[in-house]
C-alpha positions as CSV (number, residue, x, y, z in Angstrom):
1,M,325.7,57.3,85.7
2,T,328.7,57.2,83.3
3,V,330.4,60.5,82.8
4,P,330.6,61.2,79.1
5,S,333.4,62.7,77.1
6,V,332.2,65.9,75.4
7,S,333.0,68.2,72.4
8,F,331.7,71.7,71.5
9,E,330.8,73.5,68.3
10,F,331.5,77.2,67.9
11,F,331.0,79.6,65.0
12,P,333.4,82.2,63.9
13,P,332.8,85.8,64.9
14,K,331.6,88.4,62.4
15,S,332.2,91.5,64.7
16,L,334.3,92.7,67.6
17,E,331.4,91.9,69.9
18,G,331.2,88.4,68.4
19,S,335.0,87.9,69.0
20,F,334.6,88.6,72.7
21,R,331.6,86.2,72.8
22,L,333.6,83.5,71.1
23,W,336.5,83.9,73.5
24,D,334.2,83.9,76.5
25,C,332.7,80.7,75.2
26,V,336.1,79.1,74.8
27,N,337.2,80.2,78.3
28,T,333.9,78.9,79.8
29,L,334.0,75.5,78.2
30,A,337.7,74.6,77.8
31,P,338.0,73.7,81.5
32,L,335.5,70.8,80.9
33,D,338.4,69.2,78.9
34,P,336.6,68.6,75.6
35,T,337.9,65.8,73.3
36,F,337.8,68.4,70.6
37,V,336.0,71.6,69.6
38,S,334.8,72.5,66.1
39,V,334.3,75.8,64.2
40,T,331.6,76.1,61.6
41,Y,331.7,77.4,58.0
42,G,329.0,79.9,57.0
43,A,326.5,79.1,54.2
44,G,328.1,79.5,50.8
45,G,331.5,79.6,52.3
46,T,330.8,83.1,53.6
47,T,333.0,82.8,56.7
48,R,335.9,80.9,55.1
49,Q,338.6,83.3,56.3
50,L,337.0,84.0,59.6
51,T,336.7,80.2,60.2
52,H,340.4,79.8,59.4
53,E,341.4,82.6,61.8
54,A,339.2,81.3,64.6
55,V,340.5,77.7,64.2
56,T,344.1,78.6,64.1
57,T,343.9,81.1,67.0
58,I,341.9,78.7,69.3
59,H,344.4,75.9,68.5
60,K,347.4,78.2,69.1
61,T,346.2,79.8,72.3
62,S,344.2,77.1,74.1
63,G,345.9,73.9,73.4
64,L,342.5,72.3,72.5
65,T,342.1,69.9,69.6
66,V,340.2,72.0,67.0
67,A,338.3,70.5,64.1
68,A,337.8,72.9,61.2
69,H,334.7,72.7,59.1
70,L,335.4,72.5,55.4
71,T,332.9,72.5,52.6
72,C,332.7,72.0,48.8
73,V,331.0,75.4,48.2
74,D,332.3,78.1,45.8
75,A,335.9,76.9,45.6
76,T,338.0,74.8,43.2
77,K,339.6,71.5,44.4
78,A,343.0,73.2,44.5
79,E,341.7,76.1,46.6
80,T,339.9,73.7,49.0
81,L,343.0,71.5,49.4
82,D,345.2,74.6,49.9
83,I,342.9,75.6,52.8
84,A,343.3,72.1,54.3
85,K,347.1,72.2,53.9
86,G,347.1,75.6,55.6
87,Y,345.4,74.0,58.6
88,A,347.9,71.2,58.6
89,D,350.8,73.7,58.5
90,A,349.2,75.4,61.6
91,G,349.1,72.1,63.4
92,V,345.4,71.6,62.9
93,T,344.7,68.0,61.7
94,D,341.0,67.5,62.5
95,I,338.5,68.4,59.8
96,V,334.7,68.2,59.6
97,A,334.1,67.6,55.9
98,L,330.7,68.7,54.6
99,R,329.1,69.3,51.2
100,G,327.9,72.6,52.6
101,D,324.7,74.7,52.1
102,A,324.0,76.7,49.0
103,P,324.8,80.5,49.2
104,K,322.1,82.8,50.5
105,N,319.2,83.3,48.0
106,V,320.3,80.2,46.0
107,E,317.8,77.4,46.1
108,K,320.1,74.3,45.9
109,F,323.7,73.4,46.1
110,S,325.6,73.5,42.8
111,P,329.2,72.4,42.7
112,H,332.0,74.7,41.5
113,P,333.0,73.6,37.9
114,Q,336.5,72.8,39.1
115,G,335.4,71.9,42.7
116,F,334.5,68.8,44.7
117,D,330.9,67.9,43.7
118,S,330.0,66.1,46.9
119,S,331.1,65.4,50.5
120,V,332.3,62.0,49.4
121,A,334.6,63.5,46.8
122,L,335.9,66.0,49.4
123,I,336.6,63.2,51.9
124,E,338.5,61.3,49.3
125,G,340.6,64.3,48.5
126,L,341.4,65.0,52.1
127,A,342.1,61.3,52.8
128,A,344.6,61.2,50.0
129,L,346.7,63.8,51.9
130,E,347.1,61.2,54.7
131,T,347.1,64.1,57.2
132,F,343.7,64.5,58.7
133,N,341.3,62.9,61.1
134,I,338.1,63.4,59.1
135,R,334.7,63.8,60.8
136,V,331.4,64.0,58.8
137,G,327.8,64.9,59.3
138,A,324.9,62.5,59.8
139,Y,321.2,62.9,59.9
140,P,319.2,60.7,62.4
141,E,316.0,61.9,60.8
142,K,317.1,61.9,57.1
143,H,318.8,64.7,55.2
144,P,316.1,67.0,53.8
145,E,317.3,66.3,50.2
146,A,317.5,62.5,50.7
147,A,314.8,60.2,49.2
148,D,314.5,58.2,52.3
149,Q,316.6,57.2,55.4
150,A,317.9,54.0,53.8
151,T,319.4,56.1,51.0
152,D,320.8,58.6,53.5
153,I,322.5,55.8,55.5
154,A,323.9,54.2,52.4
155,Y,325.5,57.6,51.6
156,L,326.9,57.9,55.1
157,K,328.5,54.5,54.6
158,R,330.1,55.9,51.4
159,K,331.6,58.7,53.5
160,F,333.2,56.2,55.9
161,D,334.4,54.1,53.0
162,A,336.0,57.2,51.5
163,G,338.1,57.8,54.6
164,A,336.0,59.4,57.3
165,T,336.7,58.3,60.9
166,S,333.6,59.4,62.8
167,A,330.2,61.2,62.3
168,I,328.4,63.9,64.2
169,T,324.6,63.9,64.0
170,Q,322.2,66.8,63.4
171,F,320.4,67.6,66.6
172,F,317.2,65.8,67.7
173,F,314.9,65.8,70.7
174,E,314.3,62.1,71.5
175,A,316.9,59.5,72.4
176,D,315.0,56.8,70.6
177,T,315.5,58.8,67.4
178,F,319.2,58.4,67.8
179,F,319.0,54.8,68.9
180,R,316.9,53.8,65.8
181,F,319.4,55.6,63.6
182,R,322.4,54.0,65.3
183,D,320.9,50.5,64.9
184,A,320.1,51.1,61.3
185,C,323.7,52.2,60.7
186,V,325.1,49.1,62.3
187,K,322.7,47.0,60.2
188,A,324.1,48.8,57.1
189,G,327.6,47.8,58.0
190,I,328.8,51.0,59.6
191,D,331.0,50.3,62.7
192,A,332.6,53.8,63.0
193,P,331.7,56.1,65.9
194,I,328.5,58.1,65.5
195,I,328.4,61.0,68.0
196,P,325.0,62.5,68.9
197,G,324.7,66.2,68.4
198,I,322.9,68.1,71.2
199,L,321.3,71.6,70.7
200,P,320.5,73.3,74.0
201,I,317.5,75.4,73.4
202,E,318.8,79.0,73.9
203,N,316.0,80.6,71.8
204,W,312.8,78.7,71.4
205,T,311.6,80.6,68.3
206,G,315.0,80.2,66.6
207,T,315.1,76.5,67.5
208,Q,311.7,75.9,65.9
209,R,312.8,77.7,62.7
210,F,316.1,75.8,62.6
211,A,314.4,72.4,63.2
212,Q,312.0,73.1,60.3
213,Q,314.9,73.8,58.0
214,C,316.7,70.6,59.1
215,G,313.7,68.3,59.1
216,T,314.0,67.8,62.9
217,H,310.8,66.7,64.6
218,I,309.9,68.5,67.8
219,P,307.7,66.4,70.0
220,Q,304.4,68.0,71.1
221,V,305.3,67.7,74.7
222,V,308.3,70.0,74.1
223,H,306.0,72.5,72.3
224,D,303.6,72.5,75.2
225,A,306.4,72.8,77.8
226,F,308.0,75.8,76.2
227,S,304.6,77.5,75.7
228,N,304.1,77.2,79.5
229,A,307.6,78.1,80.3
230,T,307.5,81.2,78.1
231,R,304.5,82.4,79.9
232,D,306.1,81.7,83.3
233,G,309.5,83.0,82.5
234,T,311.2,79.7,83.2
235,T,312.6,78.8,79.7
236,E,316.2,78.5,80.8
237,L,315.3,76.0,83.6
238,L,313.2,74.0,81.1
239,A,316.0,74.1,78.5
240,T,318.5,72.7,81.0
241,A,316.1,70.0,82.2
242,I,315.1,68.9,78.6
243,A,318.7,68.6,77.4
244,T,320.0,67.0,80.5
245,E,317.3,64.4,80.4
246,L,318.0,63.7,76.7
247,C,321.7,63.3,77.4
248,D,321.0,61.0,80.4
249,D,318.8,58.8,78.2
250,L,321.6,58.6,75.6
251,L,324.1,57.7,78.2
252,Q,321.8,55.0,79.6
253,G,321.6,53.6,76.1
254,G,325.4,53.2,75.8
255,V,326.4,56.6,74.3
256,E,329.9,57.6,75.6
257,H,330.4,61.0,73.8
258,L,328.2,64.0,73.4
259,H,328.7,66.9,71.0
260,F,327.1,70.2,71.9
261,Y,326.0,73.0,69.5
262,T,326.8,76.0,71.7
263,L,325.7,78.8,69.4
264,N,328.6,80.7,71.2
265,R,326.5,81.0,74.3
266,P,328.2,78.7,76.7
267,E,326.3,79.0,80.0
268,L,323.5,76.6,79.2
269,T,325.9,74.0,77.8
270,R,328.1,74.3,80.8
271,D,325.2,73.8,83.2
272,I,324.0,70.7,81.3
273,C,327.6,69.3,81.4
274,H,327.8,69.9,85.1
275,A,324.5,68.1,85.7
276,L,326.0,65.1,83.8
277,G,329.0,65.1,86.0
278,V,331.4,66.8,83.5
279,T,333.3,69.1,85.8
280,P,336.3,71.4,85.2
281,K,339.6,69.6,84.8
282,V,342.0,72.2,83.3
283,R,342.3,76.0,83.4
284,L,342.7,77.8,80.1
285,Q,345.7,80.1,79.9
286,N,347.3,82.5,77.5
287,V,344.2,83.7,75.7
288,A,344.5,87.4,75.0
């Protein structure tokens, strides 16, 4: 089996306890030598400052390549580009450019009057700075707001044409879902890397809720397996097995890189990586 390269997504802490959890996550997963790690942006831009602090601190103390999430929500173009320039000044040159979700209790995204009105506009603005490696999001099962997948893929192509260099997908549960999407992207003229996003199931109830929000299909066999595992107290073993099998199927189909949504709980992701042959290569130092 081919050993993949990997990357990990973290989210910024909102409390002292969350800070310790984030650093534990970084310490646990950094030895696996990720190609990059990313730090999310809260809905409505709610964690803008926390994201900036987490990104710059991880970059400074770990030596990892850190990709900062940046969205169009609730900021002018000038404010958004100032944030990006602040990252560049701190030595951070990878950005995950997203439109972003609407603020809490707001039904749909509405651009700031002086802000970027779409992810494509944001990517164009960032690309004009000629500073950043720009990653974007992709939906193997269609964005919930898209009319159909063909429209969604056409929009993804516009992101690449605007200056994006790679895409990270929303999570999914069947390798064929990714392969069909990858083939459709190639047919549409997309030749940039598309990285599959993997969500280890830490919390079955939360995962079902998240999947419903994202339009991600959960196969009945997974529902049945977790129903039995919850009864038997073996959910962690099942989660490891399901994610490892999914990753193995992807690798057998030619995938070379996997991106894990860690939810700042690193043990399950670490165990899956170990099962795939991704073993510690470096030791993290100088993290206070």
